[in-house]
Chimera marker file (.cmm) of the C-alpha trace (Angstrom):
<marker_set name="trace">
<marker id="1" x="102.301" y="119.424" z="115.319" r="1" g="1" b="0" radius="0.5"/>
<marker id="2" x="100.294" y="116.263" z="114.641" r="1" g="1" b="0" radius="0.5"/>
<marker id="3" x="96.954" y="115.694" z="114.137" r="1" g="1" b="0" radius="0.5"/>
<marker id="4" x="94.479" y="112.677" z="114.608" r="1" g="1" b="0" radius="0.5"/>
<marker id="5" x="92.445" y="113.314" z="111.089" r="1" g="1" b="0" radius="0.5"/>
<marker id="6" x="89.477" y="110.641" z="109.327" r="1" g="1" b="0" radius="0.5"/>
<marker id="7" x="89.259" y="109.248" z="106.924" r="1" g="1" b="0" radius="0.5"/>
<marker id="8" x="87.989" y="105.747" z="104.797" r="1" g="1" b="0" radius="0.5"/>
<marker id="9" x="86.284" y="104.570" z="107.594" r="1" g="1" b="0" radius="0.5"/>
<marker id="10" x="89.318" y="104.614" z="109.671" r="1" g="1" b="0" radius="0.5"/>
<marker id="11" x="92.061" y="107.454" z="111.996" r="1" g="1" b="0" radius="0.5"/>
<marker id="12" x="95.615" y="109.004" z="111.412" r="1" g="1" b="0" radius="0.5"/>
<marker id="13" x="98.154" y="110.193" z="113.388" r="1" g="1" b="0" radius="0.5"/>
<marker id="14" x="99.655" y="112.689" z="110.889" r="1" g="1" b="0" radius="0.5"/>
<marker id="15" x="102.026" y="115.318" z="111.247" r="1" g="1" b="0" radius="0.5"/>
<marker id="16" x="104.521" y="116.805" z="108.140" r="1" g="1" b="0" radius="0.5"/>
<marker id="17" x="106.665" y="114.976" z="105.867" r="1" g="1" b="0" radius="0.5"/>
<marker id="18" x="104.852" y="111.507" z="106.652" r="1" g="1" b="0" radius="0.5"/>
<marker id="19" x="103.484" y="109.320" z="103.878" r="1" g="1" b="0" radius="0.5"/>
<marker id="20" x="99.687" y="107.240" z="104.499" r="1" g="1" b="0" radius="0.5"/>
<marker id="21" x="98.072" y="104.268" z="102.141" r="1" g="1" b="0" radius="0.5"/>
<marker id="22" x="94.237" y="105.373" z="103.019" r="1" g="1" b="0" radius="0.5"/>
<marker id="23" x="91.475" y="104.115" z="101.362" r="1" g="1" b="0" radius="0.5"/>
<marker id="24" x="90.777" y="104.827" z="97.233" r="1" g="1" b="0" radius="0.5"/>
<marker id="25" x="90.034" y="108.626" z="96.902" r="1" g="1" b="0" radius="0.5"/>
<marker id="26" x="89.316" y="110.016" z="93.539" r="1" g="1" b="0" radius="0.5"/>
<marker id="27" x="91.958" y="111.934" z="92.748" r="1" g="1" b="0" radius="0.5"/>
<marker id="28" x="94.478" y="112.859" z="90.039" r="1" g="1" b="0" radius="0.5"/>
<marker id="29" x="98.450" y="112.301" z="90.820" r="1" g="1" b="0" radius="0.5"/>
<marker id="30" x="99.908" y="115.311" z="91.692" r="1" g="1" b="0" radius="0.5"/>
<marker id="31" x="96.918" y="116.982" z="93.030" r="1" g="1" b="0" radius="0.5"/>
<marker id="32" x="96.931" y="118.851" z="96.563" r="1" g="1" b="0" radius="0.5"/>
<marker id="33" x="93.725" y="117.121" z="99.003" r="1" g="1" b="0" radius="0.5"/>
<marker id="34" x="92.451" y="118.638" z="102.296" r="1" g="1" b="0" radius="0.5"/>
<marker id="35" x="91.005" y="116.930" z="105.249" r="1" g="1" b="0" radius="0.5"/>
<marker id="36" x="88.573" y="119.134" z="107.459" r="1" g="1" b="0" radius="0.5"/>
<marker id="37" x="87.968" y="116.277" z="109.390" r="1" g="1" b="0" radius="0.5"/>
<marker id="38" x="90.507" y="117.081" z="112.075" r="1" g="1" b="0" radius="0.5"/>
<marker id="39" x="89.702" y="115.114" z="115.666" r="1" g="1" b="0" radius="0.5"/>
<marker id="40" x="93.159" y="115.769" z="117.298" r="1" g="1" b="0" radius="0.5"/>
<marker id="41" x="95.389" y="118.701" z="117.145" r="1" g="1" b="0" radius="0.5"/>
<marker id="42" x="97.896" y="119.405" z="119.484" r="1" g="1" b="0" radius="0.5"/>
<marker id="43" x="100.922" y="122.859" z="118.539" r="1" g="1" b="0" radius="0.5"/>
<marker id="44" x="102.967" y="124.397" z="120.778" r="1" g="1" b="0" radius="0.5"/>
<marker id="45" x="102.334" y="121.136" z="123.780" r="1" g="1" b="0" radius="0.5"/>
<marker id="46" x="99.184" y="122.627" z="123.697" r="1" g="1" b="0" radius="0.5"/>
<marker id="47" x="96.273" y="120.027" z="123.408" r="1" g="1" b="0" radius="0.5"/>
<marker id="48" x="92.838" y="120.913" z="120.724" r="1" g="1" b="0" radius="0.5"/>
<marker id="49" x="90.085" y="117.510" z="121.039" r="1" g="1" b="0" radius="0.5"/>
<marker id="50" x="87.072" y="118.574" z="118.627" r="1" g="1" b="0" radius="0.5"/>
<marker id="51" x="83.641" y="117.424" z="119.551" r="1" g="1" b="0" radius="0.5"/>
<marker id="52" x="84.120" y="115.371" z="116.937" r="1" g="1" b="0" radius="0.5"/>
<marker id="53" x="85.906" y="117.407" z="115.066" r="1" g="1" b="0" radius="0.5"/>
<marker id="54" x="87.924" y="120.955" z="115.489" r="1" g="1" b="0" radius="0.5"/>
<marker id="55" x="86.881" y="123.965" z="113.776" r="1" g="1" b="0" radius="0.5"/>
<marker id="56" x="88.384" y="125.441" z="111.189" r="1" g="1" b="0" radius="0.5"/>
<marker id="57" x="91.118" y="122.689" z="111.227" r="1" g="1" b="0" radius="0.5"/>
<marker id="58" x="92.505" y="121.274" z="108.172" r="1" g="1" b="0" radius="0.5"/>
<marker id="59" x="95.294" y="118.962" z="106.918" r="1" g="1" b="0" radius="0.5"/>
<marker id="60" x="96.735" y="119.423" z="104.141" r="1" g="1" b="0" radius="0.5"/>
<marker id="61" x="98.308" y="116.002" z="101.933" r="1" g="1" b="0" radius="0.5"/>
<marker id="62" x="99.681" y="115.646" z="98.290" r="1" g="1" b="0" radius="0.5"/>
<marker id="63" x="98.080" y="113.024" z="96.252" r="1" g="1" b="0" radius="0.5"/>
<marker id="64" x="101.829" y="110.624" z="94.925" r="1" g="1" b="0" radius="0.5"/>
<marker id="65" x="99.680" y="107.535" z="93.498" r="1" g="1" b="0" radius="0.5"/>
<marker id="66" x="97.069" y="105.948" z="93.038" r="1" g="1" b="0" radius="0.5"/>
<marker id="67" x="97.277" y="101.772" z="93.424" r="1" g="1" b="0" radius="0.5"/>
<marker id="68" x="96.804" y="98.235" z="94.345" r="1" g="1" b="0" radius="0.5"/>
<marker id="69" x="98.221" y="95.818" z="97.389" r="1" g="1" b="0" radius="0.5"/>
<marker id="70" x="99.527" y="93.040" z="97.295" r="1" g="1" b="0" radius="0.5"/>
<marker id="71" x="97.362" y="90.298" z="96.466" r="1" g="1" b="0" radius="0.5"/>
<marker id="72" x="95.400" y="88.372" z="99.439" r="1" g="1" b="0" radius="0.5"/>
<marker id="73" x="94.861" y="84.677" z="98.391" r="1" g="1" b="0" radius="0.5"/>
<marker id="74" x="90.804" y="83.640" z="99.865" r="1" g="1" b="0" radius="0.5"/>
<marker id="75" x="90.979" y="79.716" z="100.279" r="1" g="1" b="0" radius="0.5"/>
<marker id="76" x="87.954" y="77.935" z="100.979" r="1" g="1" b="0" radius="0.5"/>
<marker id="77" x="87.578" y="74.151" z="101.949" r="1" g="1" b="0" radius="0.5"/>
<marker id="78" x="84.965" y="71.646" z="102.937" r="1" g="1" b="0" radius="0.5"/>
<marker id="79" x="86.498" y="68.513" z="104.380" r="1" g="1" b="0" radius="0.5"/>
<marker id="80" x="85.310" y="65.715" z="103.517" r="1" g="1" b="0" radius="0.5"/>
<marker id="81" x="82.807" y="67.137" z="100.511" r="1" g="1" b="0" radius="0.5"/>
<marker id="82" x="85.573" y="68.008" z="97.013" r="1" g="1" b="0" radius="0.5"/>
<marker id="83" x="84.749" y="72.390" z="97.719" r="1" g="1" b="0" radius="0.5"/>
<marker id="84" x="87.269" y="73.949" z="97.184" r="1" g="1" b="0" radius="0.5"/>
<marker id="85" x="87.639" y="77.247" z="95.666" r="1" g="1" b="0" radius="0.5"/>
<marker id="86" x="90.071" y="79.924" z="95.327" r="1" g="1" b="0" radius="0.5"/>
<marker id="87" x="90.102" y="83.265" z="94.747" r="1" g="1" b="0" radius="0.5"/>
<marker id="88" x="92.558" y="86.682" z="95.172" r="1" g="1" b="0" radius="0.5"/>
<marker id="89" x="91.481" y="89.824" z="96.102" r="1" g="1" b="0" radius="0.5"/>
<marker id="90" x="93.433" y="93.695" z="95.846" r="1" g="1" b="0" radius="0.5"/>
<marker id="91" x="92.305" y="95.863" z="98.004" r="1" g="1" b="0" radius="0.5"/>
<marker id="92" x="93.138" y="99.425" z="95.396" r="1" g="1" b="0" radius="0.5"/>
<marker id="93" x="94.717" y="102.634" z="97.609" r="1" g="1" b="0" radius="0.5"/>
<marker id="94" x="95.505" y="105.845" z="97.376" r="1" g="1" b="0" radius="0.5"/>
<marker id="95" x="99.550" y="107.467" z="98.808" r="1" g="1" b="0" radius="0.5"/>
<marker id="96" x="99.882" y="110.745" z="100.286" r="1" g="1" b="0" radius="0.5"/>
<marker id="97" x="102.059" y="112.912" z="102.022" r="1" g="1" b="0" radius="0.5"/>
<marker id="98" x="101.248" y="115.268" z="104.588" r="1" g="1" b="0" radius="0.5"/>
<marker id="99" x="102.334" y="119.104" z="103.063" r="1" g="1" b="0" radius="0.5"/>
<marker id="100" x="100.929" y="120.701" z="106.250" r="1" g="1" b="0" radius="0.5"/>
<marker id="101" x="98.523" y="121.418" z="109.528" r="1" g="1" b="0" radius="0.5"/>
<marker id="102" x="96.461" y="124.670" z="109.771" r="1" g="1" b="0" radius="0.5"/>
<marker id="103" x="94.650" y="125.656" z="112.834" r="1" g="1" b="0" radius="0.5"/>
<link id1="1" id2="2" r="1" g="1" b="0" radius="0.2"/>
<link id1="2" id2="3" r="1" g="1" b="0" radius="0.2"/>
<link id1="3" id2="4" r="1" g="1" b="0" radius="0.2"/>
<link id1="4" id2="5" r="1" g="1" b="0" radius="0.2"/>
<link id1="5" id2="6" r="1" g="1" b="0" radius="0.2"/>
<link id1="6" id2="7" r="1" g="1" b="0" radius="0.2"/>
<link id1="7" id2="8" r="1" g="1" b="0" radius="0.2"/>
<link id1="8" id2="9" r="1" g="1" b="0" radius="0.2"/>
<link id1="9" id2="10" r="1" g="1" b="0" radius="0.2"/>
<link id1="10" id2="11" r="1" g="1" b="0" radius="0.2"/>
<link id1="11" id2="12" r="1" g="1" b="0" radius="0.2"/>
<link id1="12" id2="13" r="1" g="1" b="0" radius="0.2"/>
<link id1="13" id2="14" r="1" g="1" b="0" radius="0.2"/>
<link id1="14" id2="15" r="1" g="1" b="0" radius="0.2"/>
<link id1="15" id2="16" r="1" g="1" b="0" radius="0.2"/>
<link id1="16" id2="17" r="1" g="1" b="0" radius="0.2"/>
<link id1="17" id2="18" r="1" g="1" b="0" radius="0.2"/>
<link id1="18" id2="19" r="1" g="1" b="0" radius="0.2"/>
<link id1="19" id2="20" r="1" g="1" b="0" radius="0.2"/>
<link id1="20" id2="21" r="1" g="1" b="0" radius="0.2"/>
<link id1="21" id2="22" r="1" g="1" b="0" radius="0.2"/>
<link id1="22" id2="23" r="1" g="1" b="0" radius="0.2"/>
<link id1="23" id2="24" r="1" g="1" b="0" radius="0.2"/>
<link id1="24" id2="25" r="1" g="1" b="0" radius="0.2"/>
<link id1="25" id2="26" r="1" g="1" b="0" radius="0.2"/>
<link id1="26" id2="27" r="1" g="1" b="0" radius="0.2"/>
<link id1="27" id2="28" r="1" g="1" b="0" radius="0.2"/>
<link id1="28" id2="29" r="1" g="1" b="0" radius="0.2"/>
<link id1="29" id2="30" r="1" g="1" b="0" radius="0.2"/>
<link id1="30" id2="31" r="1" g="1" b="0" radius="0.2"/>
<link id1="31" id2="32" r="1" g="1" b="0" radius="0.2"/>
<link id1="32" id2="33" r="1" g="1" b="0" radius="0.2"/>
<link id1="33" id2="34" r="1" g="1" b="0" radius="0.2"/>
<link id1="34" id2="35" r="1" g="1" b="0" radius="0.2"/>
<link id1="35" id2="36" r="1" g="1" b="0" radius="0.2"/>
<link id1="36" id2="37" r="1" g="1" b="0" radius="0.2"/>
<link id1="37" id2="38" r="1" g="1" b="0" radius="0.2"/>
<link id1="38" id2="39" r="1" g="1" b="0" radius="0.2"/>
<link id1="39" id2="40" r="1" g="1" b="0" radius="0.2"/>
<link id1="40" id2="41" r="1" g="1" b="0" radius="0.2"/>
<link id1="41" id2="42" r="1" g="1" b="0" radius="0.2"/>
<link id1="42" id2="43" r="1" g="1" b="0" radius="0.2"/>
<link id1="43" id2="44" r="1" g="1" b="0" radius="0.2"/>
<link id1="44" id2="45" r="1" g="1" b="0" radius="0.2"/>
<link id1="45" id2="46" r="1" g="1" b="0" radius="0.2"/>
<link id1="46" id2="47" r="1" g="1" b="0" radius="0.2"/>
<link id1="47" id2="48" r="1" g="1" b="0" radius="0.2"/>
<link id1="48" id2="49" r="1" g="1" b="0" radius="0.2"/>
<link id1="49" id2="50" r="1" g="1" b="0" radius="0.2"/>
<link id1="50" id2="51" r="1" g="1" b="0" radius="0.2"/>
<link id1="51" id2="52" r="1" g="1" b="0" radius="0.2"/>
<link id1="52" id2="53" r="1" g="1" b="0" radius="0.2"/>
<link id1="53" id2="54" r="1" g="1" b="0" radius="0.2"/>
<link id1="54" id2="55" r="1" g="1" b="0" radius="0.2"/>
<link id1="55" id2="56" r="1" g="1" b="0" radius="0.2"/>
<link id1="56" id2="57" r="1" g="1" b="0" radius="0.2"/>
<link id1="57" id2="58" r="1" g="1" b="0" radius="0.2"/>
<link id1="58" id2="59" r="1" g="1" b="0" radius="0.2"/>
<link id1="59" id2="60" r="1" g="1" b="0" radius="0.2"/>
<link id1="60" id2="61" r="1" g="1" b="0" radius="0.2"/>
<link id1="61" id2="62" r="1" g="1" b="0" radius="0.2"/>
<link id1="62" id2="63" r="1" g="1" b="0" radius="0.2"/>
<link id1="63" id2="64" r="1" g="1" b="0" radius="0.2"/>
<link id1="64" id2="65" r="1" g="1" b="0" radius="0.2"/>
<link id1="65" id2="66" r="1" g="1" b="0" radius="0.2"/>
<link id1="66" id2="67" r="1" g="1" b="0" radius="0.2"/>
<link id1="67" id2="68" r="1" g="1" b="0" radius="0.2"/>
<link id1="68" id2="69" r="1" g="1" b="0" radius="0.2"/>
<link id1="69" id2="70" r="1" g="1" b="0" radius="0.2"/>
<link id1="70" id2="71" r="1" g="1" b="0" radius="0.2"/>
<link id1="71" id2="72" r="1" g="1" b="0" radius="0.2"/>
<link id1="72" id2="73" r="1" g="1" b="0" radius="0.2"/>
<link id1="73" id2="74" r="1" g="1" b="0" radius="0.2"/>
<link id1="74" id2="75" r="1" g="1" b="0" radius="0.2"/>
<link id1="75" id2="76" r="1" g="1" b="0" radius="0.2"/>
<link id1="76" id2="77" r="1" g="1" b="0" radius="0.2"/>
<link id1="77" id2="78" r="1" g="1" b="0" radius="0.2"/>
<link id1="78" id2="79" r="1" g="1" b="0" radius="0.2"/>
<link id1="79" id2="80" r="1" g="1" b="0" radius="0.2"/>
<link id1="80" id2="81" r="1" g="1" b="0" radius="0.2"/>
<link id1="81" id2="82" r="1" g="1" b="0" radius="0.2"/>
<link id1="82" id2="83" r="1" g="1" b="0" radius="0.2"/>
<link id1="83" id2="84" r="1" g="1" b="0" radius="0.2"/>
<link id1="84" id2="85" r="1" g="1" b="0" radius="0.2"/>
<link id1="85" id2="86" r="1" g="1" b="0" radius="0.2"/>
<link id1="86" id2="87" r="1" g="1" b="0" radius="0.2"/>
<link id1="87" id2="88" r="1" g="1" b="0" radius="0.2"/>
<link id1="88" id2="89" r="1" g="1" b="0" radius="0.2"/>
<link id1="89" id2="90" r="1" g="1" b="0" radius="0.2"/>
<link id1="90" id2="91" r="1" g="1" b="0" radius="0.2"/>
<link id1="91" id2="92" r="1" g="1" b="0" radius="0.2"/>
<link id1="92" id2="93" r="1" g="1" b="0" radius="0.2"/>
<link id1="93" id2="94" r="1" g="1" b="0" radius="0.2"/>
<link id1="94" id2="95" r="1" g="1" b="0" radius="0.2"/>
<link id1="95" id2="96" r="1" g="1" b="0" radius="0.2"/>
<link id1="96" id2="97" r="1" g="1" b="0" radius="0.2"/>
<link id1="97" id2="98" r="1" g="1" b="0" radius="0.2"/>
<link id1="98" id2="99" r="1" g="1" b="0" radius="0.2"/>
<link id1="99" id2="100" r="1" g="1" b="0" radius="0.2"/>
<link id1="100" id2="101" r="1" g="1" b="0" radius="0.2"/>
<link id1="101" id2="102" r="1" g="1" b="0" radius="0.2"/>
<link id1="102" id2="103" r="1" g="1" b="0" radius="0.2"/>
</marker_set>
């Protein structure tokens, strides 16, 4: 059984036991979270496609941790103009584990 969910403007293929790093959600660690925006659901070799979402379908997960990704270096440079600018960015994320899919 697997499903396609939408969160943070992105779509993810999930099944029970899957660990994901998604855009930051405002929830505490070790809390349960429900995703109701299910776009596609496969159960017993039967495919159900939503228009745009499947009514009554939910994906339940557990928040493992709130963290920041590795630093990305942004370096701007203009040749022959003595212009250099170096900055960095760490994107916050939420790591979740999918526990079950309800149809």
